MARKOL-586227 format. One record per residue (C-alpha): residue number from 1; residue in one letter; chain; y, x, z. Coordinates in nm, 2 decimals. Example, Ala and Ser with C-alpha at 12.3 -4.5 7.8 and 13.67 -1.06 7.14 Angstrom:
<rs>
<n = 1 res = A chain = A Y = -0.45 X = 1.23 Z = 0.78>
<n = 2 res = S chain = A Y = -0.11 X = 1.37 Z = 0.71>
</rs>
This chain:
<rs>
<n = 1 res = M chain = A Y = -5.59 X = -1.51 Z = -2.98>
<n = 2 res = S chain = A Y = -5.34 X = -1.43 Z = -2.71>
<n = 3 res = V chain = A Y = -4.97 X = -1.45 Z = -2.77>
<n = 4 res = E chain = A Y = -4.75 X = -1.18 Z = -2.61>
<n = 5 res = T chain = A Y = -4.45 X = -1.29 Z = -2.43>
<n = 6 res = K chain = A Y = -4.14 X = -1.10 Z = -2.56>
<n = 7 res = K chain = A Y = -3.93 X = -0.93 Z = -2.30>
<n = 8 res = P chain = A Y = -3.55 X = -0.95 Z = -2.32>
<n = 9 res = S chain = A Y = -3.42 X = -0.64 Z = -2.50>
<n = 10 res = A chain = A Y = -3.23 X = -0.39 Z = -2.31>
<n = 11 res = P chain = A Y = -2.93 X = -0.39 Z = -2.55>
<n = 12 res = K chain = A Y = -2.88 X = -0.77 Z = -2.48>
<n = 13 res = S chain = A Y = -2.90 X = -0.71 Z = -2.10>
<n = 14 res = A chain = A Y = -2.65 X = -0.43 Z = -2.14>
<n = 15 res = G chain = A Y = -2.43 X = -0.65 Z = -2.34>
<n = 16 res = R chain = A Y = -2.43 X = -0.92 Z = -2.08>
<n = 17 res = R chain = A Y = -2.34 X = -0.67 Z = -1.81>
<n = 18 res = A chain = A Y = -2.06 X = -0.54 Z = -2.00>
<n = 19 res = L chain = A Y = -1.89 X = -0.89 Z = -2.04>
<n = 20 res = P chain = A Y = -1.67 X = -0.86 Z = -1.73>
<n = 21 res = L chain = A Y = -1.52 X = -0.53 Z = -1.86>
<n = 22 res = I chain = A Y = -1.49 X = -0.67 Z = -2.21>
<n = 23 res = G chain = A Y = -1.31 X = -0.98 Z = -2.05>
<n = 24 res = I chain = A Y = -1.07 X = -0.76 Z = -1.86>
<n = 25 res = A chain = A Y = -1.00 X = -0.55 Z = -2.18>
<n = 26 res = V chain = A Y = -0.93 X = -0.87 Z = -2.38>
<n = 27 res = I chain = A Y = -0.70 X = -1.01 Z = -2.12>
<n = 28 res = A chain = A Y = -0.52 X = -0.68 Z = -2.07>
<n = 29 res = G chain = A Y = -0.46 X = -0.66 Z = -2.45>
<n = 30 res = V chain = A Y = -0.33 X = -1.02 Z = -2.47>
<n = 31 res = G chain = A Y = -0.12 X = -0.97 Z = -2.15>
<n = 32 res = A chain = A Y = 0.03 X = -0.65 Z = -2.28>
<n = 33 res = V chain = A Y = 0.18 X = -0.86 Z = -2.57>
<n = 34 res = V chain = A Y = 0.26 X = -1.20 Z = -2.41>
<n = 35 res = L chain = A Y = 0.39 X = -1.07 Z = -2.07>
<n = 36 res = R chain = A Y = 0.57 X = -0.76 Z = -2.18>
<n = 37 res = D chain = A Y = 0.91 X = -0.93 Z = -2.13>
<n = 38 res = A chain = A Y = 0.82 X = -1.16 Z = -1.85>
<n = 39 res = L chain = A Y = 0.71 X = -0.89 Z = -1.61>
<n = 40 res = S chain = A Y = 1.02 X = -0.66 Z = -1.65>
<n = 41 res = F chain = A Y = 1.31 X = -0.54 Z = -1.44>
<n = 42 res = D chain = A Y = 1.55 X = -0.76 Z = -1.64>
<n = 43 res = A chain = A Y = 1.34 X = -1.06 Z = -1.56>
<n = 44 res = L chain = A Y = 1.34 X = -0.97 Z = -1.19>
<n = 45 res = A chain = A Y = 1.72 X = -0.92 Z = -1.20>
<n = 46 res = Q chain = A Y = 1.77 X = -1.26 Z = -1.37>
<n = 47 res = N chain = A Y = 1.55 X = -1.45 Z = -1.12>
<n = 48 res = R chain = A Y = 1.64 X = -1.26 Z = -0.80>
<n = 49 res = E chain = A Y = 1.84 X = -1.55 Z = -0.65>
<n = 50 res = T chain = A Y = 1.57 X = -1.81 Z = -0.72>
<n = 51 res = L chain = A Y = 1.31 X = -1.58 Z = -0.56>
<n = 52 res = E chain = A Y = 1.51 X = -1.51 Z = -0.25>
<n = 53 res = A chain = A Y = 1.58 X = -1.89 Z = -0.21>
<n = 54 res = F chain = A Y = 1.21 X = -1.97 Z = -0.24>
<n = 55 res = R chain = A Y = 1.12 X = -1.69 Z = 0.00>
<n = 56 res = D chain = A Y = 1.37 X = -1.81 Z = 0.26>
<n = 57 res = S chain = A Y = 1.24 X = -2.17 Z = 0.23>
<n = 58 res = H chain = A Y = 0.87 X = -2.10 Z = 0.19>
<n = 59 res = Y chain = A Y = 0.79 X = -1.77 Z = 0.33>
<n = 60 res = P chain = A Y = 0.40 X = -1.81 Z = 0.38>
<n = 61 res = A chain = A Y = 0.37 X = -1.95 Z = 0.03>
<n = 62 res = T chain = A Y = 0.58 X = -1.67 Z = -0.11>
<n = 63 res = V chain = A Y = 0.36 X = -1.41 Z = 0.05>
<n = 64 res = L chain = A Y = 0.04 X = -1.58 Z = -0.08>
<n = 65 res = A chain = A Y = 0.18 X = -1.62 Z = -0.43>
<n = 66 res = F chain = A Y = 0.30 X = -1.26 Z = -0.44>
<n = 67 res = L chain = A Y = -0.04 X = -1.13 Z = -0.33>
<n = 68 res = A chain = A Y = -0.23 X = -1.35 Z = -0.58>
<n = 69 res = A chain = A Y = 0.00 X = -1.25 Z = -0.87>
<n = 70 res = Y chain = A Y = -0.01 X = -0.88 Z = -0.78>
<n = 71 res = I chain = A Y = -0.40 X = -0.89 Z = -0.75>
<n = 72 res = V chain = A Y = -0.43 X = -1.05 Z = -1.10>
<n = 73 res = I chain = A Y = -0.19 X = -0.79 Z = -1.25>
<n = 74 res = V chain = A Y = -0.40 X = -0.50 Z = -1.12>
<n = 75 res = A chain = A Y = -0.73 X = -0.66 Z = -1.18>
<n = 76 res = F chain = A Y = -0.67 X = -0.73 Z = -1.55>
<n = 77 res = S chain = A Y = -0.45 X = -0.42 Z = -1.60>
<n = 78 res = L chain = A Y = -0.16 X = -0.64 Z = -1.71>
<n = 79 res = P chain = A Y = 0.19 X = -0.48 Z = -1.75>
<n = 80 res = G chain = A Y = 0.43 X = -0.50 Z = -1.46>
<n = 81 res = A chain = A Y = 0.24 X = -0.33 Z = -1.17>
<n = 82 res = T chain = A Y = 0.55 X = -0.12 Z = -1.10>
<n = 83 res = I chain = A Y = 0.78 X = -0.42 Z = -1.12>
<n = 84 res = A chain = A Y = 0.54 X = -0.60 Z = -0.88>
<n = 85 res = T chain = A Y = 0.57 X = -0.32 Z = -0.63>
<n = 86 res = L chain = A Y = 0.95 X = -0.33 Z = -0.66>
<n = 87 res = T chain = A Y = 0.94 X = -0.70 Z = -0.61>
<n = 88 res = G chain = A Y = 0.74 X = -0.66 Z = -0.30>
<n = 89 res = G chain = A Y = 1.01 X = -0.43 Z = -0.16>
<n = 90 res = F chain = A Y = 1.29 X = -0.65 Z = -0.27>
<n = 91 res = L chain = A Y = 1.15 X = -0.97 Z = -0.12>
<n = 92 res = F chain = A Y = 0.98 X = -0.83 Z = 0.19>
<n = 93 res = G chain = A Y = 1.16 X = -0.51 Z = 0.27>
<n = 94 res = I chain = A Y = 0.99 X = -0.17 Z = 0.33>
<n = 95 res = F chain = A Y = 0.77 X = -0.33 Z = 0.59>
<n = 96 res = P chain = A Y = 0.58 X = -0.56 Z = 0.55>
<n = 97 res = G chain = A Y = 0.64 X = -0.50 Z = 0.18>
<n = 98 res = T chain = A Y = 0.45 X = -0.17 Z = 0.16>
<n = 99 res = L chain = A Y = 0.15 X = -0.34 Z = 0.35>
<n = 100 res = Y chain = A Y = 0.15 X = -0.63 Z = 0.10>
<n = 101 res = N chain = A Y = 0.18 X = -0.40 Z = -0.20>
<n = 102 res = V chain = A Y = -0.09 X = -0.17 Z = -0.10>
<n = 103 res = A chain = A Y = -0.33 X = -0.44 Z = 0.01>
<n = 104 res = A chain = A Y = -0.29 X = -0.64 Z = -0.32>
<n = 105 res = A chain = A Y = -0.33 X = -0.33 Z = -0.53>
<n = 106 res = T chain = A Y = -0.64 X = -0.23 Z = -0.34>
<n = 107 res = M chain = A Y = -0.79 X = -0.58 Z = -0.39>
<n = 108 res = G chain = A Y = -0.71 X = -0.58 Z = -0.76>
<n = 109 res = A chain = A Y = -0.86 X = -0.23 Z = -0.79>
<n = 110 res = V chain = A Y = -1.18 X = -0.36 Z = -0.62>
<n = 111 res = V chain = A Y = -1.22 X = -0.63 Z = -0.90>
<n = 112 res = I chain = A Y = -1.21 X = -0.36 Z = -1.17>
<n = 113 res = F chain = A Y = -1.44 X = -0.13 Z = -0.97>
<n = 114 res = L chain = A Y = -1.70 X = -0.40 Z = -0.92>
<n = 115 res = A chain = A Y = -1.68 X = -0.51 Z = -1.29>
<n = 116 res = A chain = A Y = -1.73 X = -0.15 Z = -1.41>
<n = 117 res = R chain = A Y = -2.01 X = -0.09 Z = -1.17>
<n = 118 res = W chain = A Y = -2.19 X = -0.40 Z = -1.26>
<n = 119 res = G chain = A Y = -2.14 X = -0.35 Z = -1.62>
<n = 120 res = L chain = A Y = -2.20 X = 0.02 Z = -1.68>
<n = 121 res = G chain = A Y = -2.17 X = 0.21 Z = -1.36>
<n = 122 res = A chain = A Y = -2.51 X = 0.15 Z = -1.20>
<n = 123 res = Q chain = A Y = -2.69 X = 0.24 Z = -1.52>
<n = 124 res = L chain = A Y = -2.48 X = 0.55 Z = -1.59>
<n = 125 res = S chain = A Y = -2.51 X = 0.67 Z = -1.23>
<n = 126 res = A chain = A Y = -2.89 X = 0.63 Z = -1.24>
<n = 127 res = K chain = A Y = -2.90 X = 0.83 Z = -1.57>
<n = 128 res = M chain = A Y = -2.69 X = 1.11 Z = -1.42>
<n = 129 res = E chain = A Y = -2.91 X = 1.11 Z = -1.11>
<n = 130 res = A chain = A Y = -3.23 X = 1.14 Z = -1.32>
<n = 131 res = G chain = A Y = -3.09 X = 1.40 Z = -1.55>
<n = 132 res = D chain = A Y = -3.09 X = 1.78 Z = -1.51>
<n = 133 res = G chain = A Y = -2.88 X = 2.07 Z = -1.61>
<n = 134 res = L chain = A Y = -2.51 X = 2.03 Z = -1.64>
<n = 135 res = V chain = A Y = -2.51 X = 1.65 Z = -1.60>
<n = 136 res = R chain = A Y = -2.69 X = 1.67 Z = -1.27>
<n = 137 res = R chain = A Y = -2.47 X = 1.94 Z = -1.14>
<n = 138 res = I chain = A Y = -2.16 X = 1.73 Z = -1.22>
<n = 139 res = K chain = A Y = -2.31 X = 1.43 Z = -1.04>
<n = 140 res = T chain = A Y = -2.41 X = 1.65 Z = -0.74>
<n = 141 res = G chain = A Y = -2.06 X = 1.81 Z = -0.73>
<n = 142 res = I chain = A Y = -1.90 X = 1.47 Z = -0.73>
<n = 143 res = D chain = A Y = -2.13 X = 1.34 Z = -0.47>
<n = 144 res = E chain = A Y = -2.08 X = 1.63 Z = -0.23>
<n = 145 res = N chain = A Y = -1.69 X = 1.60 Z = -0.25>
<n = 146 res = Q chain = A Y = -1.65 X = 1.23 Z = -0.29>
<n = 147 res = W chain = A Y = -1.39 X = 1.17 Z = -0.02>
<n = 148 res = S chain = A Y = -1.18 X = 1.47 Z = -0.13>
<n = 149 res = M chain = A Y = -1.21 X = 1.36 Z = -0.50>
<n = 150 res = L chain = A Y = -1.12 X = 1.00 Z = -0.43>
<n = 151 res = F chain = A Y = -0.81 X = 1.10 Z = -0.24>
<n = 152 res = L chain = A Y = -0.70 X = 1.34 Z = -0.51>
<n = 153 res = I chain = A Y = -0.72 X = 1.09 Z = -0.79>
<n = 154 res = R chain = A Y = -0.51 X = 0.85 Z = -0.59>
<n = 155 res = L chain = A Y = -0.25 X = 1.09 Z = -0.47>
<n = 156 res = I chain = A Y = -0.19 X = 1.28 Z = -0.80>
<n = 157 res = P chain = A Y = 0.09 X = 1.06 Z = -0.98>
<n = 158 res = A chain = A Y = -0.03 X = 1.18 Z = -1.32>
<n = 159 res = V chain = A Y = -0.37 X = 1.00 Z = -1.28>
<n = 160 res = P chain = A Y = -0.35 X = 0.64 Z = -1.43>
<n = 161 res = F chain = A Y = -0.44 X = 0.38 Z = -1.17>
<n = 162 res = F chain = A Y = -0.68 X = 0.21 Z = -1.42>
<n = 163 res = V chain = A Y = -0.86 X = 0.55 Z = -1.47>
<n = 164 res = A chain = A Y = -0.88 X = 0.60 Z = -1.09>
<n = 165 res = N chain = A Y = -1.05 X = 0.25 Z = -1.06>
<n = 166 res = L chain = A Y = -1.31 X = 0.32 Z = -1.33>
<n = 167 res = V chain = A Y = -1.43 X = 0.68 Z = -1.26>
<n = 168 res = P chain = A Y = -1.56 X = 0.60 Z = -0.91>
<n = 169 res = A chain = A Y = -1.76 X = 0.31 Z = -1.04>
<n = 170 res = L chain = A Y = -1.92 X = 0.51 Z = -1.32>
<n = 171 res = V chain = A Y = -2.04 X = 0.78 Z = -1.08>
<n = 172 res = G chain = A Y = -2.19 X = 0.55 Z = -0.81>
<n = 173 res = V chain = A Y = -1.93 X = 0.57 Z = -0.54>
<n = 174 res = P chain = A Y = -2.01 X = 0.33 Z = -0.26>
<n = 175 res = L chain = A Y = -1.77 X = 0.02 Z = -0.24>
<n = 176 res = R chain = A Y = -1.67 X = 0.09 Z = 0.12>
<n = 177 res = R chain = A Y = -1.57 X = 0.44 Z = 0.04>
<n = 178 res = F chain = A Y = -1.38 X = 0.32 Z = -0.26>
<n = 179 res = V chain = A Y = -1.19 X = 0.07 Z = -0.07>
<n = 180 res = I chain = A Y = -1.08 X = 0.30 Z = 0.21>
<n = 181 res = S chain = A Y = -0.98 X = 0.59 Z = -0.01>
<n = 182 res = T chain = A Y = -0.79 X = 0.35 Z = -0.23>
<n = 183 res = F chain = A Y = -0.60 X = 0.18 Z = 0.04>
<n = 184 res = I chain = A Y = -0.51 X = 0.50 Z = 0.22>
<n = 185 res = G chain = A Y = -0.45 X = 0.71 Z = -0.10>
<n = 186 res = I chain = A Y = -0.20 X = 0.48 Z = -0.26>
<n = 187 res = I chain = A Y = 0.02 X = 0.45 Z = 0.05>
<n = 188 res = P chain = A Y = 0.25 X = 0.74 Z = -0.03>
<n = 189 res = G chain = A Y = 0.33 X = 0.62 Z = -0.38>
<n = 190 res = G chain = A Y = 0.34 X = 0.25 Z = -0.27>
<n = 191 res = L chain = A Y = 0.59 X = 0.34 Z = 0.01>
<n = 192 res = V chain = A Y = 0.82 X = 0.53 Z = -0.23>
<n = 193 res = Y chain = A Y = 0.84 X = 0.24 Z = -0.48>
<n = 194 res = T chain = A Y = 0.86 X = -0.02 Z = -0.22>
<n = 195 res = S chain = A Y = 1.15 X = 0.15 Z = -0.06>
<n = 196 res = V chain = A Y = 1.32 X = 0.16 Z = -0.40>
<n = 197 res = G chain = A Y = 1.26 X = -0.22 Z = -0.43>
<n = 198 res = A chain = A Y = 1.41 X = -0.27 Z = -0.09>
<n = 199 res = G chain = A Y = 1.74 X = -0.12 Z = -0.21>
<n = 200 res = L chain = A Y = 1.74 X = -0.34 Z = -0.53>
<n = 201 res = G chain = A Y = 2.01 X = -0.56 Z = -0.39>
<n = 202 res = E chain = A Y = 2.28 X = -0.30 Z = -0.41>
<n = 203 res = I chain = A Y = 2.14 X = -0.18 Z = -0.74>
<n = 204 res = F chain = A Y = 2.17 X = -0.54 Z = -0.88>
<n = 205 res = A chain = A Y = 2.53 X = -0.56 Z = -0.74>
<n = 206 res = R chain = A Y = 2.62 X = -0.25 Z = -0.94>
<n = 207 res = G chain = A Y = 2.46 X = -0.38 Z = -1.25>
<n = 208 res = E chain = A Y = 2.23 X = -0.07 Z = -1.27>
<n = 209 res = K chain = A Y = 1.85 X = -0.01 Z = -1.30>
<n = 210 res = P chain = A Y = 1.64 X = 0.17 Z = -1.04>
<n = 211 res = D chain = A Y = 1.53 X = 0.53 Z = -1.09>
<n = 212 res = L chain = A Y = 1.15 X = 0.49 Z = -1.13>
<n = 213 res = G chain = A Y = 1.12 X = 0.86 Z = -1.18>
<n = 214 res = I chain = A Y = 1.21 X = 0.92 Z = -0.82>
<n = 215 res = I chain = A Y = 0.85 X = 1.00 Z = -0.73>
<n = 216 res = F chain = A Y = 0.88 X = 1.32 Z = -0.94>
<n = 217 res = E chain = A Y = 1.19 X = 1.43 Z = -0.74>
<n = 218 res = P chain = A Y = 1.11 X = 1.75 Z = -0.54>
<n = 219 res = Q chain = A Y = 1.18 X = 1.58 Z = -0.20>
<n = 220 res = I chain = A Y = 0.92 X = 1.32 Z = -0.29>
<n = 221 res = L chain = A Y = 0.68 X = 1.51 Z = -0.51>
<n = 222 res = L chain = A Y = 0.64 X = 1.82 Z = -0.28>
<n = 223 res = P chain = A Y = 0.50 X = 1.62 Z = 0.02>
<n = 224 res = I chain = A Y = 0.27 X = 1.44 Z = -0.21>
<n = 225 res = L chain = A Y = 0.14 X = 1.76 Z = -0.35>
<n = 226 res = G chain = A Y = 0.10 X = 1.89 Z = -0.01>
<n = 227 res = L chain = A Y = -0.12 X = 1.59 Z = 0.06>
<n = 228 res = C chain = A Y = -0.32 X = 1.67 Z = -0.25>
<n = 229 res = A chain = A Y = -0.37 X = 2.03 Z = -0.13>
<n = 230 res = L chain = A Y = -0.50 X = 1.89 Z = 0.20>
<n = 231 res = A chain = A Y = -0.74 X = 1.67 Z = 0.01>
<n = 232 res = A chain = A Y = -0.85 X = 1.94 Z = -0.20>
<n = 233 res = L chain = A Y = -0.91 X = 2.19 Z = 0.09>
<n = 234 res = P chain = A Y = -1.27 X = 2.09 Z = 0.17>
<n = 235 res = I chain = A Y = -1.37 X = 2.14 Z = -0.19>
<n = 236 res = V chain = A Y = -1.22 X = 2.49 Z = -0.20>
<n = 237 res = I chain = A Y = -1.37 X = 2.58 Z = 0.13>
<n = 238 res = K chain = A Y = -1.72 X = 2.45 Z = 0.02>
<n = 239 res = A chain = A Y = -1.68 X = 2.64 Z = -0.31>
<n = 240 res = L chain = A Y = -1.60 X = 2.97 Z = -0.13>
<n = 241 res = R chain = A Y = -1.88 X = 2.93 Z = 0.11>
<n = 242 res = G chain = A Y = -2.11 X = 2.87 Z = -0.18>
<n = 243 res = R chain = A Y = -2.01 X = 3.19 Z = -0.35>
<n = 244 res = K chain = A Y = -2.06 X = 3.39 Z = -0.03>
<n = 245 res = G chain = A Y = -2.39 X = 3.23 Z = 0.03>
<n = 246 res = I chain = A Y = -2.27 X = 3.10 Z = 0.38>
</rs>
């Protein structure tokens, strides 16, 4: 009498794959409570002299520590990403501060992207690929306009950074394309907030707080919307050609 070997059940496998995302969610929840006051503008203002002194004495170590902290903040969706960007401008100036901010944010985004793709993205993408009707059309539409869609979700200020990291993983965007579009797409916003951070010295001297809504000022928002329009142009042209049967 033969004994059949039981195969591991799909739910258990799916549960194991979801562990990275679950871990990120748990750490994000704990961090939101524990680090809410530690990663704030007031904390930066109180420790600015210590940070400047350490930077002046140990510049390479400061850069590495800053990059590591920023990557962890983004990778685990901890509070303080905006403060980290301001800190990059405050410590390192507009350049290389913008480069450090954009590079660290991109690397942190890659961590979330890979966790999501390993946990749910590959399976969901395969189901969408094998589906038909509306689901298949959505997947095809995203695939045909990946570059434009990726740049759009990065350029539009209203799209949360965490969402812009998850969606590409869930629809099967290649890692290389995700990295390139993320790095380039967040440069405009990163440049704006880094420049605000570079001017924090004067703001600290006046005892004021920076205007973090500056990105929605017309002189800043309109050029970004112009970039959004350029990113969306290939989608519009392709849609018009499809209607005309070109």
